[in-house]
C-alpha positions as CSV (number, residue, x, y, z in Angstrom):
1,M,93.7,147.4,85.6
2,L,92.3,148.8,88.9
3,L,88.7,148.4,87.7
4,L,89.6,144.8,86.6
5,C,90.8,143.8,90.0
6,A,87.7,145.2,91.6
7,F,85.5,143.1,89.4
8,L,87.5,140.0,90.3
9,G,87.3,140.8,93.9
10,F,83.5,141.1,93.8
11,G,83.2,137.9,91.9
12,V,85.0,136.0,94.6
13,I,82.7,137.5,97.3
14,L,79.6,136.4,95.4
15,G,81.1,133.0,95.0
16,N,81.7,132.4,98.6
17,V,78.3,133.7,99.7
18,A,76.5,131.3,97.2
19,S,78.7,128.3,98.3
20,S,77.9,129.0,102.0
21,S,74.3,129.2,101.3
22,R,74.2,125.9,99.4
23,Q,76.2,124.2,102.2
24,G,74.0,125.5,104.8
25,S,70.9,124.1,102.9
26,L,72.6,120.7,102.6
27,A,73.5,120.6,106.2
28,S,69.8,121.5,107.1
29,S,68.4,118.8,105.0
30,A,70.6,116.1,106.5
31,Y,68.6,116.1,109.5
32,R,65.1,116.0,107.8
33,L,63.4,112.5,107.9
34,V,60.5,111.4,105.9
35,L,58.3,108.5,107.1
36,P,56.7,106.2,104.7
37,R,53.2,107.1,103.4
38,A,50.2,104.8,104.1
39,A,49.6,104.1,100.4
40,Q,53.2,102.8,99.9
41,P,54.1,100.6,102.8
42,S,56.6,98.5,101.0
43,A,58.8,101.4,99.9
44,L,61.9,102.3,101.9
45,P,61.5,105.7,103.4
46,P,64.4,108.0,102.3
47,A,66.6,108.9,105.0
48,V,67.0,112.5,103.9
49,S,64.3,114.7,102.1
50,E,64.5,117.7,100.1
51,P,64.4,121.0,102.1
52,S,61.1,121.9,100.5
53,T,59.3,118.6,101.3
54,P,57.6,118.9,104.7
55,P,57.4,115.7,107.0
56,P,54.0,114.1,107.7
57,A,51.9,116.3,110.0
58,S,51.4,113.4,112.4
59,Q,55.1,113.1,113.1
60,P,56.8,116.5,113.1
61,P,60.5,116.8,113.6
62,G,62.2,118.5,116.3
63,T,63.1,117.7,119.9
64,S,60.2,117.4,122.4
65,S,60.5,119.3,125.7
66,T,57.8,117.0,127.1
67,P,59.3,114.8,129.8
68,T,59.1,111.1,129.3
69,P,55.8,109.7,130.9
70,T,56.3,107.3,133.8
71,P,55.1,103.7,133.0
72,A,51.9,104.3,135.0
73,E,50.7,107.3,133.4
74,E,49.3,108.3,130.0
75,P,50.6,111.5,128.2
76,T,48.0,114.2,128.0
77,S,49.3,115.9,124.8
78,E,51.2,114.5,121.8
79,P,54.9,115.7,121.9
80,A,57.0,115.9,118.8
81,K,58.5,112.8,117.3
82,T,62.4,113.2,117.6
83,P,64.4,111.3,115.1
84,S,67.2,109.4,116.8
85,K,70.4,109.5,115.2
86,S,72.7,106.6,114.2
87,K,76.3,106.2,112.8
88,N,75.4,103.1,111.0
89,S,74.4,103.5,107.3
90,P,71.9,101.1,105.7
91,P,73.6,98.1,104.5
92,S,72.9,96.6,101.0
93,S,70.0,94.2,100.9
94,N,71.6,91.8,98.5
95,N,74.8,90.8,100.3
96,K,74.9,87.2,101.6
97,G,75.1,87.0,105.3
98,S,78.2,85.1,106.6
99,G,80.0,84.5,109.7
100,K,78.9,83.5,113.2
101,S,79.7,84.5,116.7
102,T,79.9,82.4,119.7
103,Q,81.4,85.1,121.7
104,P,79.6,87.4,124.2
105,P,78.7,90.7,123.0
106,S,81.4,93.1,121.8
107,A,82.7,96.1,123.8
108,S,80.3,98.4,121.9
109,T,77.3,96.7,123.6
110,S,78.6,97.6,126.9
111,K,76.8,100.8,126.4
112,L,73.5,98.8,126.2
113,P,71.0,99.5,129.2
114,P,70.9,96.9,132.0
115,V,67.6,95.3,130.8
116,K,66.7,92.3,132.8
117,H,63.1,91.7,131.4
118,V,62.1,91.7,127.8
119,F,58.5,91.5,126.7
120,M,57.7,90.9,123.1
121,I,54.1,91.2,121.6
122,V,53.8,89.7,118.1
123,L,50.7,90.7,116.0
124,S,50.0,89.3,112.5
125,N,49.9,89.8,108.7
126,E,49.7,93.7,108.5
127,P,51.9,96.2,106.8
128,Y,53.7,99.1,108.4
129,A,51.1,101.8,107.1
130,S,48.1,99.8,108.7
131,V,49.7,99.3,112.1
132,F,51.9,102.4,112.7
133,G,51.1,104.7,109.8
134,P,49.1,108.0,110.2
135,S,45.9,106.4,108.8
136,S,46.1,103.4,111.2
137,S,42.8,102.4,112.8
138,A,44.6,101.1,115.9
139,H,44.6,104.4,117.6
140,Y,45.8,103.0,121.0
141,L,48.9,101.5,119.3
142,S,49.7,104.2,116.7
143,Q,48.8,107.2,118.7
144,T,48.6,106.5,122.6
145,L,51.6,104.0,122.7
146,E,53.6,105.7,120.1
147,K,53.8,108.9,122.2
148,R,55.5,106.8,124.8
149,G,58.1,104.9,122.9
150,E,60.5,104.8,120.0
151,L,59.1,103.8,116.6
152,L,61.5,101.7,114.4
153,V,60.1,102.7,111.1
154,R,62.5,100.5,108.8
155,Y,61.9,97.3,110.8
156,Y,61.4,94.2,108.5
157,A,60.0,90.7,108.7
158,V,62.5,88.4,107.1
159,A,60.2,85.9,105.3
160,H,56.6,84.7,104.6
161,E,54.6,83.2,106.2
162,Q,54.1,83.9,109.9
163,L,55.7,80.8,111.2
164,A,58.9,81.4,109.3
165,N,59.4,84.8,111.0
166,E,58.5,83.6,114.5
167,I,61.2,80.9,114.2
168,A,63.7,83.4,112.9
169,L,63.0,85.5,116.0
170,L,63.8,82.7,118.4
171,S,66.6,80.9,116.7
172,G,68.2,82.8,113.8
173,Q,67.1,80.1,111.3
174,G,65.8,80.9,107.9
175,P,62.7,79.4,106.5
176,T,62.1,76.1,105.1
177,E,59.5,75.2,102.5
178,A,57.2,73.9,105.2
179,T,57.7,76.7,107.8
180,A,57.1,79.2,104.9
181,A,53.7,77.6,104.4
182,N,52.9,77.5,108.3
183,C,53.7,73.9,108.6
184,P,50.6,72.0,107.0
185,S,52.1,68.7,108.3
186,Y,53.8,68.6,111.6
187,T,57.0,66.8,110.4
188,Q,60.6,66.7,111.3
189,I,63.2,68.5,109.2
190,T,65.1,66.2,107.1
191,P,68.0,65.5,106.4
192,A,68.8,68.1,109.0
193,T,72.4,68.6,108.1
194,T,74.2,71.7,109.2
195,G,75.2,74.4,106.6
196,A,76.7,77.9,106.6
197,D,75.5,80.4,109.2
198,E,74.5,77.5,111.4
199,Q,71.4,76.7,109.1
200,L,69.7,73.4,109.4
201,L,69.3,72.2,105.9
202,G,66.3,70.2,104.6
203,N,62.5,70.4,104.7
204,G,59.9,70.0,107.3
205,C,59.1,72.2,110.3
206,V,60.0,70.5,113.6
207,Y,63.7,71.2,114.5
208,P,65.8,68.6,116.4
209,K,66.7,69.0,120.1
210,T,70.3,70.0,119.0
211,T,68.9,73.2,117.4
212,Q,69.9,76.2,119.6
213,T,67.4,78.6,120.5
214,L,67.3,81.9,122.4
215,V,65.3,80.4,125.3
216,G,67.9,77.5,125.4
217,Q,70.7,80.1,125.7
218,L,68.6,81.7,128.6
219,A,68.2,78.5,130.4
220,A,71.8,77.6,130.1
221,K,72.6,81.1,131.9
222,H,69.9,80.2,134.5
223,L,67.6,82.9,133.1
224,T,63.8,82.3,132.6
225,W,61.3,82.4,129.8
226,R,57.7,81.9,129.2
227,A,55.3,82.0,126.3
228,Y,51.8,83.4,127.0
229,L,49.5,82.3,124.3
230,E,45.9,83.3,124.0
231,G,43.6,80.4,123.5
232,I,46.1,77.7,124.0
233,G,44.0,76.2,126.8
234,E,41.0,75.7,124.5
235,A,43.3,74.0,121.9
236,A,44.9,71.7,124.4
237,T,41.6,70.2,125.2
238,S,41.2,68.7,121.8
239,S,44.7,68.4,120.6
240,G,46.6,66.9,123.5
241,A,49.4,68.2,125.7
242,C,50.9,71.5,124.7
243,A,48.5,71.9,121.8
244,H,50.4,70.7,118.8
245,P,49.6,67.8,116.4
246,T,51.3,64.4,116.8
247,L,54.5,64.2,114.9
248,G,53.9,63.4,111.3
249,A,50.3,64.4,111.4
250,A,48.5,67.1,109.4
251,D,47.7,70.4,111.2
252,P,44.2,71.6,110.4
253,T,44.8,74.9,112.1
254,S,47.3,75.9,109.2
255,V,44.8,75.3,106.5
256,Q,42.4,78.1,105.4
257,P,39.5,78.5,106.0
258,Y,39.9,77.4,109.5
259,S,37.3,78.3,112.3
260,G,39.1,78.5,115.5
261,S,40.8,81.0,117.7
262,Y,44.1,79.2,118.4
263,A,46.5,78.1,115.6
264,T,49.7,76.1,116.2
265,F,51.8,78.2,113.8
266,R,51.3,81.1,116.1
267,N,53.3,79.3,118.7
268,P,56.8,79.0,117.4
269,F,58.0,77.0,120.5
270,S,55.9,74.1,119.2
271,Y,58.4,73.6,116.3
272,F,61.6,73.0,118.5
273,Q,61.6,69.4,120.0
274,A,63.5,70.9,123.0
275,T,60.6,73.2,123.9
276,A,57.8,71.0,122.4
277,D,58.7,68.3,124.9
278,P,55.9,67.9,127.4
279,S,58.2,68.3,130.4
280,T,58.9,72.0,129.1
281,C,55.8,73.1,127.1
282,A,53.4,72.2,129.8
283,S,54.9,74.7,132.2
284,E,56.4,77.3,129.9
285,E,53.8,77.6,127.2
286,V,50.8,78.8,128.9
287,G,47.5,80.6,128.5
288,L,47.3,84.4,128.6
289,G,45.6,84.2,132.0
290,K,49.0,83.3,133.7
291,L,50.4,86.6,132.7
292,S,48.9,88.9,135.4
293,G,50.1,86.5,138.2
294,D,53.6,86.4,136.9
295,L,53.8,90.2,136.6
296,A,52.8,90.7,140.2
297,Q,56.3,90.0,141.5
298,P,59.6,90.7,139.7
299,K,61.0,87.3,140.9
300,R,58.2,85.5,139.2
301,T,58.3,87.6,135.9
302,P,60.4,85.7,133.2
303,N,63.5,87.4,131.7
304,F,61.9,86.8,128.4
305,S,58.2,86.9,127.9
306,Y,56.6,86.1,124.4
307,I,53.1,87.2,124.2
308,V,50.7,86.2,121.4
309,P,47.2,87.1,120.8
310,D,44.8,84.4,119.3
311,R,43.7,84.6,115.6
312,C,40.5,86.7,116.7
313,H,42.8,89.5,118.2
314,D,46.1,89.4,116.5
315,G,45.2,92.1,113.7
316,N,45.1,89.6,110.7
317,P,42.8,90.8,108.0
318,T,41.3,87.3,107.8
319,P,38.5,86.6,110.3
320,C,39.2,83.9,112.8
321,T,35.7,82.6,112.1
322,P,33.4,83.4,109.2
323,G,31.7,86.8,109.7
324,A,33.7,87.7,112.8
325,P,35.6,91.2,113.0
326,A,39.1,91.2,111.6
327,G,42.1,93.6,111.0
328,I,44.3,95.7,113.0
329,A,41.5,97.6,114.9
330,D,40.4,94.4,116.5
331,A,43.8,94.0,118.1
332,E,43.1,97.0,120.2
333,G,41.1,95.3,122.8
334,F,44.0,92.8,123.4
335,L,46.6,95.6,123.5
336,K,44.5,97.7,125.9
337,K,44.3,94.8,128.3
338,V,47.8,93.4,128.0
339,V,50.0,96.4,127.7
340,P,48.9,98.4,130.6
341,E,49.5,95.2,132.9
342,V,53.1,95.0,131.5
343,L,53.7,98.8,132.0
344,R,52.4,98.7,135.5
345,S,54.6,95.7,136.6
346,K,57.6,96.3,138.8
347,A,59.8,94.3,136.4
348,Y,59.1,96.7,133.6
349,K,59.4,99.7,135.6
350,E,62.8,98.8,137.2
351,N,64.7,97.4,134.1
352,G,62.2,96.3,131.4
353,L,61.8,96.6,127.5
354,L,58.6,96.0,125.6
355,M,58.7,95.4,121.9
356,I,55.5,95.4,119.8
357,T,55.8,94.2,116.3
358,V,54.1,92.1,113.5
359,D,55.1,88.8,112.1
360,E,54.9,89.6,108.4
361,A,53.5,92.0,105.9
362,P,50.7,90.7,103.4
363,T,51.8,88.3,100.6
364,S,49.1,89.6,98.4
365,G,46.6,92.6,97.9
366,E,47.0,96.3,97.9
367,F,49.7,96.2,100.6
368,A,51.6,93.0,99.4
369,D,55.2,93.6,100.4
370,S,58.3,91.2,100.3
371,S,60.9,93.8,100.8
372,S,63.9,93.2,103.1
373,C,67.0,94.8,104.5
374,C,70.3,94.2,106.3
375,G,72.1,92.1,103.9
376,E,69.4,89.3,103.8
377,P,70.7,86.2,102.1
378,R,68.9,84.0,99.8
379,F,67.7,81.3,102.2
380,P,69.2,77.8,101.3
381,N,66.0,75.8,102.0
382,L,63.9,77.9,99.6
383,P,64.0,77.2,95.8
384,A,63.3,80.0,93.4
385,S,59.8,78.7,93.1
386,V,57.8,75.7,94.6
387,T,55.3,73.5,92.8
388,G,52.7,71.1,94.2
389,T,50.6,71.7,97.3
390,I,52.7,74.7,98.5
391,K,52.4,78.0,96.9
392,T,55.2,79.9,95.1
393,L,57.2,81.9,97.6
394,P,58.5,85.4,97.4
395,A,62.2,85.6,96.7
396,N,63.1,88.3,99.4
397,G,61.9,89.1,102.9
398,G,58.8,89.5,104.7
399,G,58.1,93.1,104.2
400,Q,58.2,96.4,106.3
401,V,56.3,96.0,109.4
402,G,57.7,98.4,112.0
403,A,58.3,97.8,115.6
404,L,57.6,100.0,118.7
405,L,59.9,100.0,121.8
406,L,58.8,101.0,125.1
407,S,61.2,101.3,128.1
408,N,62.4,103.7,130.7
409,Y,65.7,103.5,128.6
410,V,64.0,104.9,125.5
411,K,63.1,108.4,124.9
412,A,59.2,108.9,124.4
413,A,57.8,110.1,121.0
414,T,61.0,109.4,119.0
415,T,61.5,107.6,115.6
416,N,64.3,105.7,114.3
417,Q,65.0,105.2,110.5
418,E,67.9,102.7,110.8
419,P,67.2,99.4,109.0
420,Y,66.6,96.4,111.4
421,N,64.8,93.0,111.1
422,D,63.9,89.9,112.9
423,F,67.5,88.7,113.1
424,S,68.4,92.1,114.6
425,A,65.8,91.7,117.3
426,L,67.3,88.4,118.2
427,R,70.8,89.7,118.2
428,T,69.7,92.6,120.5
429,I,68.0,90.3,123.1
430,E,71.2,88.1,123.0
431,D,73.3,91.2,123.6
432,L,71.3,92.5,126.5
433,F,71.6,89.1,128.3
434,G,75.2,88.6,127.4
435,L,74.7,85.7,125.0
436,G,76.2,84.6,121.7
437,H,74.6,85.2,118.4
438,L,72.7,82.3,116.5
439,G,72.3,81.6,113.0
440,Y,71.7,84.7,110.9
441,A,71.8,86.9,114.0
442,A,75.6,86.7,113.6
443,A,75.5,87.4,109.8
444,T,77.4,90.1,108.2
445,G,74.9,93.1,107.6
446,V,72.8,92.3,110.7
447,I,73.2,94.9,113.4
448,S,71.8,95.0,116.9
449,L,69.6,97.9,118.0
450,E,72.4,100.2,118.7
451,P,73.0,102.0,121.9
452,A,71.5,105.3,120.3
453,V,68.2,103.6,120.5
454,F,68.3,103.6,124.1
455,S,69.0,107.2,124.3
456,A,67.5,107.6,127.7
457,Y,70.2,105.5,129.3
458,T,73.4,107.1,130.5
459,P,76.1,104.4,131.0
460,V,78.0,104.7,134.4
């Protein structure tokens, strides 16, 4: 009997040791993050890896001891990428968004930093791997700037093509057949009735004056905005005031092949009658050359600045003219000129946030991607397929594109694997400025960039 008891006791001890070892291994793996590989830009990166799987060498885990660089300096060495943590779990991508909010941000957003100036740079038609991945040829963006900011790995465009995402960023509106084809004819949306989630129903691409937008919200609160559009001056010479076609006319800049640097569909403000009106667009939709002067003094710097390179510098793999360079590497010159100007400005240094992202992932080819996140709905204006002059449209989102945040409120060299999309970006900007949520920015499943993203900010 004594011998039997001894064996039983020994067995209990072994079991506890084994259990403790397994739990320790699982706890350790819970903090391991794996970023998507360049060859698979459309796949969602897993939030947790097996302990035996090392992360990519270009983005090692761990907390960096290197202090955050000031806006005027470039880091001299690459600190370790630190995964930022979040309490939000990834929502299902097939839940229909519902509900809207006309209320100011909730109490949880009180922990957001006091950002007063938001700058947004939107590149075009590239997947995450080409822009931010380890093999990206845009070294200034994927190496120099990534060291200074927080990379949102699982950030998604919401639709194809480019224009549909740009409109989503400004209004929370989903695509129509025409906006999902970059608006080949500059026509009003009809019948323009309002459905669930404040969605304007119909086809066409020009929204009536009653359609709410982020910049309309800002203006109502006596805040300022401006769009800086490279090449718009050249287009205005031949296309009339504000560089958009006459209502009802065809738009040659939306048809490929098109030889020209400026395209109307890269200026989403042209598709809202409230901002396309000459009294507004002539003063607020300006050439890139106006940016330097506006950055010179904080009081002249808009609260929201939307900055767009022309088709020769936006990273699109399709050349702006036959034989011209193309691809993300050719966006480097634009970024090297514009980004330092923003980072040197007093408005950015005091309370600014710069976001660099891409309007969509490719619709075809090796890196074709129509993935989505965040409870994205089936957009009511898009049929399952389209016939006629407009091509068949993907059923889901606009693919994984990534986004980079730079701010004194963001820790340098960090990554975030929470799922966000264009509606999340709109919702966040609205929260930062104390505005209600428009359209799908108010939908179930869409979350703001939570306070944990701004981990360098300590609420008072």
